[in-house]
Steps between C-alpha positions, in 0.01 A plus 500: 500500500192285546549480878561874510170572325312261728655665807387839375153353439461375857666805656266732314198307627598585857540870422188573298142568604219245479377650172845476347538141619185417302667650193827315564322167535400514133861477385770238507832630637645562154183666374493713815862601447422619147173659610665714765734658250225583253388861465141399577540477880781526754474290818826624645692185410788712371570613857504140621742400224730792579516393864588142406778564248 
């Protein structure tokens, strides 16, 4: 699962805008994984996960 989260982390960096990359850089992969599923903000990571299952 750890490798899976890290892969999502790097994959998402390639897909997001410069502003979002600045946000992503504040989080470790696991923190980012949890952050993306929070109700506070949605960075589209759910689409990336769906494509990789």
